[in-house]
Structure formats: structure tokens, C-alpha cells
Residue, then its C-alpha position, 0 to 999 in steps of 0.5 A: m500500500a502506497i502511503t504519504i508520511n509528512g509529519n515533522s516538528r515544523l507543522n502547526a498543531r492541527n496538521m501535526f495531529i493529522q499527520r501523526s494519526i496517519y503515521d500511527g494507523y498506516i506506517l506498518s503498511a509499508l512493511d511486507n505482508v501488511d496491508g491497510l490499518q494495523l497498529e502493531t506486529i510481533q516485532i514492532k510495538d507501540f510504546i506510547k500506548d497502554e502499559k508498554m509506555l512505562i516498560g522498565r519504569v514500573d514493576a509488575f505491581g505498577n510501582p515506579i522503579l530505577l535501574n540499579p547501576l550495578y547491573v549497567k554494562s558498557f559496550a566498550s570492549k577496549i579503550g576508545g570503544s563505544q561508551v553506550k550502556a545498557v542492562n548487562f543482559v541487553v548488551d550481551a543479546f545486542k552484541d550477538m545480534q551485531e555479530e549475526f548482522e555483520a556476518a549477513l553483510r559479509v555474505g551479501k545476505v543484506s545490502t551494504n547500500s543503506q544509509a541508516l542500516d548498513s551497521l548495528a553500531p549503538v549510538k544511544g543507550y542507558m540514561d541515568p534518570s537520577v542525573s536527568y532528574a537532578d538537571y530537571r530539579k534545577k529547572l524547577v528552582d528557576f520555575f519557582r523563582d519566575y513564579v514568585f516574581r511574576t505573581k508578585r509574591l516576593k513581598h510575602i516571603r520573609d522566612f522559610e515559614t512564609f515561603v512554604p504556602i507560596f511553594m505549595d501554591f506553585a506546586t498546585q499550579i505546575t504539577a499537571i505538566n511538571p512533576i515535583t518528585e523523582t517518583m512521578y518524574i520517572l513516569t512522565s514523558k520527560n523521562s525516556v524509556l532509555s532510562s530503563g536500560l532496556a533500550i538501544e538506539i542505532y541511529n541519531g534521528d529526529y524523533n519528530d521526522d516521520a518522513l525520515k522514519l518511512d524512507l530510511f527504515y520502514q522502506g529501507v532495504n534491510f529493515e525487513y531482515l533487521k526486524n526479524l533478526a531483532y525479534g530472534h534475539g529478544f528485541v522489539i522495535d519501537k514503532h515511533i522510533p524505528w531505530r530503537f530496539v527494546a528488550d522484551i524481558n518476557s521473550p523466550q529468546m531473551a531468557p538465556y541472556v537474562q538467566n546468564a546475567t542474573l545467575l538465576p536459572e528460572a529468571g524471567a520478567g518478574a525477577v528482572l524487575e525485582f532484583l535489578y531495580t530499586r524503588p525511588h520513592l524511598d528518597d522522596l521525603n528527603n528530595i522534597a525537603s531539599l528541593m524546598v530549601e533550595c527554592y527558598s534559598n535561591i530567592v534569598r540569595l537573589r533578594p536578601r534584603a527587602v523594604i516593604k510599606t506597612s500602613s497603620a489604622t490612623a495618622s496618630t494615636r490621637s487621630a481618627k483619620t485613615t492613613f493613605t498609602k502614601c503615608a505608609k511606613k516602611e519596614a526593612f527586613t533581611r531574609r536568611v538562607v537556611s539549610l536542612q540542618d536549620l530545619a531539623s526541629l521540624p517534626l517528620s509529620y511536617w514533611i509527610d504532610k507536604y509530601v502527601k499533598i504534592r503526590n496528591i496533586e502531581t499524580g492527578l488522583h486528587y483525593d478529597e481533603a478528608t481522605a488525604n488527611i487520613i493518608t497523612r495521619n496513617a503515614v505519620d503513625l507508621a513513621n513514628s511506630l516503625d520507620t520512615q521507609t514503611s511510611t513512604r511505602y504506605i504512601a506509595t500504595k495510595f499514589d503509585n498507580f498509572e491506571h488513570f493515565r491517558g493511554s493506559l489499558f484501563h483508561d482505554l477500556t473505560r473510554i470504550q465502555m462509556s462511548s455509547d453514552p451520548n453525554a460522556t465527555g473526555d472529562l467524565v471518562d477521566e473522572r470515572v477512571q480516577r474514582s475507580v483507581q482511588a477506590s482500588n488504592f484505598v484499603v482498610y488501614 
């Protein structure tokens, strides 16, 4: 089937939406044995739909996870070699695939006349999300500074105590598109699937150039061979980034590599996610506290001294006349930088309260105030009677759930179920999903 793909970042929003819809529905028809609309094949998967959008970023129970750096391996076999990295078993599987591809090139099984697919040299791999989150945090500090000056809230910040309500207002306004915690950051589009360590890219291409994807890959002379080769080694290809190979940890072809790397004879997907990854939410409380201190201190360093006008009720103690603005008195004060050590007297419950409120906003679950207070109270009880880790794990059970995300399987099924209702809107679908997820998260404490 002949198709025309023109999507690129230079298009306006409407034309981009149209072109992306065409690409999504018909790009696979450029392959052999595919005719017309088709969304996936066994070798090519859509990683922006259903739970595949979070592969390697959540475990089997939907908890956000981070790859343990101990299991990261470089492709470099000698000094000056490739510095691209991935999970150890992914590197092993990809190297075997490389060898088979190079052998096929030598015997003419695949063509050397290909602009993008004449080799399988990895150019991108594992990107540490903790590093990218640290960079992102710096942007949050800048966002907060701009917010304070734009909304003219600076005069209300005298010390850390008066700063906190303004920071919480800021969090309420930005977290729909800009997460605060590392746990939520991992689940957003700001964090790439490359952070999972399960993906490798073999080409430096523009992710928004759909015409390039069609010309150099889907219609490329070696692509048919390559997608089958990848599948035979336990990889699938990203439909929207066809130069990206993602390890399928459920694949029987990948199983020997997983078992060899983990030294577990029966290791599968569950073992990979359980033993090779850690939980980011265990650091969230400290991260929230340090971020708030950083945001406050950044403001203080910019404007350590302030002079504000204060009005009095009367011109003098013996006068009934109202004082106008021009008669207001001036008050000077100094803002002082604080550290976490300076705030050590604040109880743990103080930070848990802020953490629960931020998680409630940024996840989009929006528990009502009474329910959020119950979560906070229970978390504080657990922290006091057991430890902080138990407390944060409890909070995670209330918020670490992606079923309400648009694009998740549960969200799509709910949308389909409500499609027969002429009064159903996208907002109503979101609300029903949200309420269902809230109910499933809230168990008797």
C-alpha cells in the first residue's frame, strides 16, 4: 500500500495531529505482508500506548522503579570503544545480534547500500534518570523563582515559614505538566524509556521526522531482515522510533541472556524487575525537603534584603483619620538562607504532610481533603511506630498507580465502555477512571 508520511516538528498543531494519526494507523503498511490499518506486529510495538509506555519504569505491581547501576554494562570492549550502556543482559543479546548482522553483510545476505542500516553500531543507550532528574530539579528552582516574581509574591516571603504556602501554591499550579518528585518524574514523558536500560538506539534521528522514519527504515532495504533478526534475539522495535530496539524481558529468546546475567536459572520478567531495580520513592521525603530549601534559598540569595510599606489604622494615636498609602511606613527586613540542618526541629509529620499533598496533586488522583488527611495521619503513625521507609511505602500504595493515565489499558477500556453514552465527555471518562483507581488504592488501614 502506497502511503504519504509528512509529519515533522515544523507543522502547526492541527496538521501535526493529522499527520501523526496517519503515521500511527498506516506506517506498518509499508512493511511486507501488511496491508491497510494495523497498529502493531510481533516485532514492532507501540510504546506510547497502554502499559508498554512505562516498560522498565514500573514493576509488575505498577510501582515506579530505577535501574540499579550495578547491573549497567558498557559496550566498550577496549579503550576508545563505544561508551553506550545498557542492562548487562541487553548488551550481551545486542552484541550477538551485531555479530549475526555483520556476518549477513559479509555474505551479501543484506545490502551494504543503506544509509541508516548498513551497521548495528549503538549510538544511544542507558540514561541515568537520577542525573536527568537532578538537571530537571534545577529547572524547577528557576520555575519557582519566575513564579514568585511574576505573581508578585516576593513581598510575602520573609522566612522559610512564609515561603512554604507560596511553594505549595506553585506546586498546585505546575504539577499537571511538571512533576515535583523523582517518583512521578520517572513516569512522565520527560523521562525516556532509555532510562530503563532496556533500550538501544542505532541511529541519531529526529524523533519528530516521520518522513525520515518511512524512507530510511520502514522502506529501507534491510529493515525487513533487521526486524526479524531483532525479534530472534529478544528485541522489539519501537514503532515511533524505528531505530530503537527494546528488550522484551518476557521473550523466550531473551531468557538465556537474562538467566546468564542474573545467575538465576528460572529468571524471567518478574525477577528482572525485582532484583535489578530499586524503588525511588524511598528518597522522596528527603528530595522534597531539599528541593524546598533550595527554592527558598535561591530567592534569598537573589533578594536578601527587602523594604516593604506597612500602613497603620490612623495618622496618630490621637487621630481618627485613615492613613493613605502614601503615608505608609516602611519596614526593612533581611531574609536568611537556611539549610536542612536549620530545619531539623521540624517534626517528620511536617514533611509527610507536604509530601502527601504534592503526590496528591502531581499524580492527578486528587483525593478529597478528608481522605488525604487520613493518608497523612496513617503515614505519620507508621513513621513514628516503625520507620520512615514503611511510611513512604504506605504512601506509595495510595499514589503509585498509572491506571488513570491517558493511554493506559484501563483508561482505554473505560473510554470504550462509556462511548455509547451520548453525554460522556473526555472529562467524565477521566473522572470515572480516577474514582475507580482511588477506590482500588484505598484499603482498610
